[in-house]
Each structure stands twice: as C-alpha cells, then as structure tokens.
C-alpha positions in Angstrom: -64.7 26.3 -36.4 -61.2 26.5 -37.8 -59.0 26.0 -34.7 -56.7 23.0 -34.9 -56.9 20.0 -32.6 -54.4 17.5 -31.2 -55.3 13.9 -30.9 -53.1 11.6 -28.9 -52.5 8.0 -29.9 -51.3 5.9 -26.9 -49.7 2.6 -28.0 -49.4 0.2 -25.0 -48.0 -2.6 -27.1 -44.6 -1.2 -27.9 -41.8 1.0 -26.5 -40.5 3.7 -28.8 -37.0 2.2 -28.5 -38.3 -1.1 -30.0 -39.4 0.6 -33.2 -37.5 1.1 -36.5 -37.3 4.7 -37.6 -40.6 5.8 -39.2 -42.2 2.4 -38.7 -45.6 2.2 -37.0 -45.8 0.2 -33.8 -47.9 -3.0 -33.5 -51.5 -2.2 -33.4 -51.1 1.4 -34.7 -54.4 2.7 -36.0 -53.3 6.2 -37.1 -54.0 5.4 -40.8 -57.6 4.6 -40.0 -58.1 7.7 -37.9 -56.7 9.8 -40.8 -59.0 7.9 -43.3 -62.2 8.6 -41.4 -61.3 12.2 -40.5 -60.5 12.7 -44.2 -63.9 11.4 -45.2 -65.6 14.0 -43.0 -63.3 16.7 -44.3 -64.3 15.9 -47.9 -68.0 16.2 -46.9 -67.3 19.6 -45.2 -68.3 18.4 -41.8 -64.8 18.8 -40.3 -62.5 21.6 -41.5 -60.0 22.0 -38.7 -56.5 20.7 -39.0 -55.9 17.5 -36.9 -52.4 16.8 -35.5 -51.6 13.3 -34.2 -49.3 13.0 -31.2 -47.9 9.6 -30.5 -46.8 8.2 -27.1 -45.4 4.7 -26.5 -45.5 2.7 -23.2 -45.2 -1.0 -23.2 -47.9 -2.0 -20.8 -49.0 -5.3 -19.1 -48.5 -8.2 -19.3 -44.9 -7.9 -20.8 -44.3 -4.3 -19.7 -45.4 -2.2 -16.7 -48.2 -0.1 -15.4 -45.7 2.8 -15.0 -45.0 2.8 -18.7 -48.7 3.3 -19.5 -49.0 6.1 -17.0 -45.9 7.8 -18.3 -47.2 7.7 -21.9 -50.6 9.0 -20.8 -49.1 11.9 -18.9 -46.8 12.6 -21.9 -49.9 13.1 -24.1 -51.5 15.3 -21.4 -48.4 17.5 -21.3 -48.6 17.8 -25.1 -52.0 19.4 -24.7 -54.0 16.9 -26.6 -57.8 17.2 -26.6 -58.5 13.4 -27.1 -56.5 10.2 -26.5 -57.0 7.0 -28.4 -55.8 3.9 -26.5 -54.8 1.8 -24.6 -55.6 -1.4 -26.5 -55.2 -4.0 -23.7 -57.8 -4.4 -21.0 -55.3 -4.4 -18.0 -53.8 -1.2 -19.3 -57.2 0.5 -20.0 -57.9 -0.1 -16.3 -54.7 1.7 -15.5 -55.5 4.6 -17.8 -59.1 5.2 -16.6 -58.3 7.0 -13.3 -55.7 9.1 -15.2 -58.4 10.2 -17.7 -60.5 11.3 -14.7 -57.6 13.0 -13.0 -56.5 14.9 -16.1 -60.0 15.4 -17.5 -59.0 14.1 -20.9 -61.6 12.3 -23.0 -60.1 9.0 -24.0 -61.3 6.1 -26.1 -59.8 2.8 -25.2 -60.1 -0.1 -27.5 -59.9 -3.1 -25.2 -62.1 -5.6 -23.5 -62.5 -4.1 -20.0 -66.0 -3.0 -19.3 -64.8 -1.5 -16.0 -62.6 0.9 -18.0 -65.4 3.4 -18.5 -66.0 6.7 -16.7 -67.0 10.2 -17.4 -63.9 10.8 -19.5 -63.1 7.2 -20.5 -65.0 6.0 -23.5 -64.9 2.3 -24.5 -64.8 0.8 -28.0 -65.1 -2.8 -27.1 -62.6 -5.2 -28.6 -64.2 -8.1 -26.9 -65.5 -7.9 -23.4 -64.4 -9.7 -20.3 -68.1 -9.8 -19.2 -70.0 -10.4 -22.5 -67.6 -12.9 -24.1 -67.8 -15.3 -21.2 -71.6 -15.4 -21.5 -71.4 -16.1 -25.3 -68.8 -18.9 -24.7 -70.9 -20.6 -22.0 -74.0 -20.5 -24.2 -72.1 -21.8 -27.2 -70.7 -24.7 -25.2 -74.2 -25.4 -23.8 -75.5 -25.6 -27.4 -72.8 -28.2 -28.1 -74.0 -30.3 -25.2 -71.1 -29.6 -22.8 -72.1 -29.9 -19.2 -68.7 -30.2 -17.4 -66.3 -27.4 -18.3 -62.6 -27.4 -17.6 -60.8 -24.0 -17.6 -57.3 -22.7 -17.9 -57.1 -19.0 -17.3 -54.5 -16.2 -17.1 -53.7 -15.1 -13.6 -54.5 -11.5 -14.4 -57.4 -9.1 -14.3 -58.4 -10.3 -17.8 -58.4 -14.0 -16.9 -60.0 -13.7 -13.5 -62.7 -11.4 -14.7 -63.6 -13.8 -17.6 -63.6 -16.7 -15.2 -66.1 -15.0 -12.8 -68.6 -14.3 -15.6 -68.1 -17.7 -17.2 -68.9 -19.3 -13.8 -72.0 -17.1 -13.3 -73.4 -17.9 -16.7 -72.6 -21.6 -16.4 -74.5 -21.8 -13.2 -77.6 -20.3 -14.9 -77.3 -22.8 -17.7 -76.9 -25.8 -15.4 -73.2 -26.3 -16.4 -70.6 -27.3 -13.9 -67.1 -25.8 -14.0 -65.3 -28.9 -12.7 -61.8 -27.5 -12.8 -60.1 -24.1 -13.2 -56.3 -23.8 -13.2 -54.4 -20.5 -13.4 -51.4 -19.9 -15.6 -49.0 -17.0 -16.0 -50.1 -14.7 -18.8 -46.5 -15.0 -20.2 -46.3 -18.8 -19.7 -44.5 -20.8 -22.5 -45.8 -24.2 -21.3 -49.0 -25.4 -19.5 -48.7 -29.1 -19.3 -49.3 -29.2 -15.6 -52.4 -27.0 -15.7 -53.9 -28.9 -18.6 -53.2 -32.3 -16.9 -55.0 -31.1 -13.7 -58.0 -29.9 -15.6 -58.3 -33.1 -17.7 -58.1 -35.2 -14.6 -61.5 -33.9 -13.6 -62.9 -35.4 -16.9 -64.5 -32.3 -18.5 -66.6 -32.6 -21.6 -65.7 -29.1 -22.7 -62.5 -27.0 -22.5 -62.1 -23.3 -22.1 -59.1 -20.9 -22.3 -59.5 -17.4 -20.9 -56.8 -14.8 -21.2 -54.9 -12.3 -23.3 -53.6 -15.1 -25.5 -49.8 -15.2 -25.0 -50.4 -18.4 -23.0 -53.0 -19.8 -25.3 -50.5 -21.5 -27.6 -48.9 -23.7 -24.9 -52.4 -24.5 -23.5 -53.5 -25.6 -27.0 -50.3 -27.6 -27.4 -50.7 -29.4 -24.1 -54.3 -30.3 -25.0 -53.2 -31.6 -28.4 -50.4 -33.7 -26.9 -53.1 -35.5 -24.9 -55.2 -36.0 -28.0 -58.2 -34.6 -26.3 -61.0 -34.2 -28.9 -63.9 -32.6 -27.1 -65.2 -29.1 -27.9 -62.9 -26.3 -26.9 -63.3 -22.5 -27.0 -61.3 -19.4 -26.1 -62.1 -15.8 -25.7 -60.9 -13.1 -28.1 -57.4 -14.4 -27.5 -58.3 -16.4 -30.6 -57.9 -13.2 -32.7 -54.1 -13.9 -32.5 -54.8 -16.5 -35.2 -54.7 -13.7 -37.8 -50.9 -13.4 -37.2 -48.1 -16.0 -37.4 -48.7 -19.7 -36.7 -51.3 -19.2 -34.0 -54.2 -20.4 -36.2 -52.6 -23.7 -36.9 -51.6 -24.2 -33.2 -55.3 -23.6 -32.3 -56.9 -25.6 -35.1 -60.4 -26.7 -34.2 -60.8 -24.2 -31.4 -63.9 -22.0 -31.4 -63.2 -18.5 -30.3 -64.8 -15.1 -30.0 -64.3 -12.7 -32.9 -65.5 -9.2 -33.8 -66.5 -9.6 -37.4 -69.3 -11.4 -39.3 -69.5 -12.4 -43.0 -73.1 -11.0 -42.9 -72.1 -7.4 -42.1 -72.9 -5.3 -45.2 -70.8 -2.3 -44.0 -67.8 -4.5 -43.6 -68.3 -6.2 -47.0 -68.6 -2.9 -48.7 -65.3 -1.8 -47.1 -63.6 -5.0 -48.1 -64.8 -4.6 -51.7 -63.7 -1.0 -51.8 -60.2 -1.8 -50.5 -59.8 -5.0 -52.5 -58.9 -6.8 -49.2 -58.5 -10.5 -48.6 -60.7 -12.2 -45.9 -57.7 -12.3 -43.5 -57.9 -8.5 -43.2 -61.6 -8.4 -42.3 -61.1 -8.0 -38.5 -58.4 -5.3 -38.9 -60.6 -3.4 -41.4 -63.7 -3.6 -39.2 -62.0 -2.5 -36.1 -60.0 0.3 -37.7 -63.0 1.7 -39.5 -65.1 1.7 -36.3 -62.5 3.3 -34.1 -61.7 5.9 -36.8 -65.4 6.7 -37.3 -65.9 7.3 -33.6 -63.0 9.7 -33.4 -64.0 11.6 -36.6 -67.6 11.9 -35.6 -66.7 13.0 -32.1 -64.6 15.8 -33.4 -67.2 16.8 -36.0 -69.9 17.0 -33.2 -67.6 19.1 -30.9 -68.6 22.7 -30.5 -65.0 23.5 -29.7 -61.8 21.5 -29.4 -61.3 22.0 -25.7 -61.2 18.7 -23.7 -64.7 19.4 -22.5 -65.9 20.2 -26.0 -64.6 17.0 -27.4 -66.1 15.0 -24.5 -69.5 16.4 -25.2 -69.0 15.8 -28.9 -68.4 12.1 -28.3 -71.6 11.9 -26.4 -73.5 13.1 -29.5 -72.2 10.2 -31.7 -75.1 7.8 -32.1 -76.6 5.1 -34.3 -73.8 4.7 -36.8 -73.6 1.4 -38.7 -70.7 -0.6 -37.4 -68.4 -2.7 -39.5 -67.8 -5.0 -36.5 -70.3 -7.5 -35.3 -73.3 -9.0 -37.1 -75.4 -7.0 -39.5 -77.3 -4.3 -37.6 -74.6 -3.7 -35.0 -74.5 0.0 -34.2 -71.9 2.5 -32.9 -72.5 5.4 -30.5 -72.2 6.9 -27.1 -74.5 8.9 -24.8 -74.6 11.2 -21.8 -74.0 8.3 -19.5 -73.3 5.7 -22.1 -69.6 4.8 -22.7 -69.8 1.5 -24.5 -69.6 2.1 -28.3 -70.9 -1.2 -29.8 -74.6 -2.0 -29.5 -76.2 -5.3 -30.5 -74.6 -8.6 -31.5 -71.0 -7.4 -31.8 -69.5 -10.7 -30.7 -69.3 -13.5 -33.2 -68.4 -17.1 -32.6 -65.9 -18.4 -35.2 -63.6 -21.4 -35.5 -60.1 -21.9 -36.7 -60.0 -24.7 -39.3 -57.0 -25.4 -41.5 -55.6 -22.0 -40.8 -58.8 -20.2 -41.8 -61.5 -18.5 -39.7 -65.0 -19.8 -40.3 -68.1 -18.3 -38.8 -70.4 -20.6 -37.0 -74.0 -20.4 -35.8 -74.4 -19.2 -32.3 -77.3 -19.3 -29.9 -76.5 -15.9 -28.2 
C-alpha cells in the first residue's frame, strides 16, 4: 500500500494566534507520532507517506466548546483519515459526537471514559472513574475514614466526585464535606475553610488542576498536616512551581519506576527523571497511531478505524510493568492493567509510593 495518509492533530490547549511562528503548542505530540511512525517505516511495516495537519482550538476550561468543534471540523474539511486529540476530558466529550457525525476515527488522550464510541478511541491520561477508586483505596490504606473534598465545578470534577463517593461507601469511608470551586479559581480559602470545619482526617482535591494551587495554598495556610491526595491534576508538578506548592501531596501519575519499557526509552534518550511522564505518554500515543496505520488495509477513514481495532497487546511505557496497549472491536480503552500509579511530591521531586490498588 503506497497511498499517502493525512493525520490530524487537534490541540485544544492553545489557539493558533497564541503561538510563535514555527513553535509547537503546549502539549504538542507530533514529534512522538513521527518517531513511532518512523520506527515502523524502518522495519518496512509502513511505507506510505504520512502528512500531519494541525488544528488549534483553545477548549475548556479557559476557552470554549465552539473552538474545539471548529478545530475538529477544520480537520475533517482537510480530509484527514485520523485525528489525534483532544487532550482535556471536557473537550474530548465535546469531540465524541463529532467523531460519530463525521465518521472520523479519533484518539483522544484525556481522562473521560465517556469519551468513547465507535469512532472515538481513548488513550487514558488518567480516568475520572478509575482514579477516584485508586485515591479512595490509598486513603483507606493510610487510615483515613473522614474525607473532605474540594472539587472543580465541571464535568471532570463532578465525575471524579461521584466515583470517589461510590468507592468510599464500599470502603466504609465517609465524605464529610464536598465544596465546589471554579476550575479557573485563583483562591479557595472559603471552600477549604468549610471543608476543614467538618474535621476530616483526609483531604482530596479533584479537578483539572488550575485551581489545585490555591487549594493547596489555603490548606498550607491552616497548617493542616493530615494525608492529602489529588487526581492527575498533580501531573502539573512537572512544570513550573506547582510541585513545590503541592509538597507532601499524593497524586495519581501515569508512570512507574518499575516499567522496563519506559526505563529502556529513558536510557536510549539519555533523559532525566523529570521527563519520564512525557516520554511514556508520547511513546504510547505514537505507538497506537503508528500501529493503527500499519494494520489498516487502506487509508480511508473506515480502513483506519478497523486498523486501530487490530492493535493489541503492545507493551506500554505508561503504568506499572506489565501494562499493555491495545484496542478491539468493541474496546476503545487503550491501557490495560495497572496504568495508574500513586506518587507523591516531596521537595520538588516525584516519588513512587506503594499502593493497595
């Protein structure tokens, strides 16, 4: 098969007008797509030229749903056979019905399990549903029995809260207070004060992460020293001063020091530990795209959709050792096994901790 194929890259974390000429947008994974496609080209499994088409639409929470839809339709008009993105759960939910309407196979890399369908494939970067179970179980292992929660008032925050409450009930844990905060909040003193008034013995933050810093600051101002955990919002600690602001917090990550696939990549690239998550995530998304194209009998949208369904049992760089990547005829979740890892920010560094999940 020598026909060329167009792959769309939808970036929902930036507007084109915000970018410097020639500079990749935040969260751009094109280099990883090219790397994994190049690996299959060297092996002779993928010979067709691959053209990348980029579309930018700053989505929720700081942008709009309309921007995401506009970017998705722009890629459709460009006649792409596959779209990679969005990266934020709320925006993946917006894109899912568009993938069905336009019949374009799409791989989102977000946390929304509901962002799956016949044409919408899901590479989990966290999970609104799974993370909350892991957090509840970790807090139970620490002896917490009364949880206080501050959560984003958004589909991400409310979905996390539902599953946290469900698992807490199973474990015999009470959620004694739950206060909502704007996903764009720059202070959370009132919400934290209300939660602490109910005397929790464990504290949980649930959300995208833009409001996590003020929540952590408000908790630190009150010198509260009980166990505290957040969802994959804690991944923001790999950038800027977030790790220091959230010192001592447990959080859900996507990489493990035990993963041999990841460790081999780190050695090959000569990468520092701080890049482990980006490398694991980029490799796995790139591998899914490359393998999906290599399995496609033709590069029509239907051909690529069926090709993605044939991707199975690939070793993942994310998660604990033994985590696998793949899809199936009615299987749209890429990561299988213990792909969520509990880690903790200590002194600006991420440390893996034992987890009962």
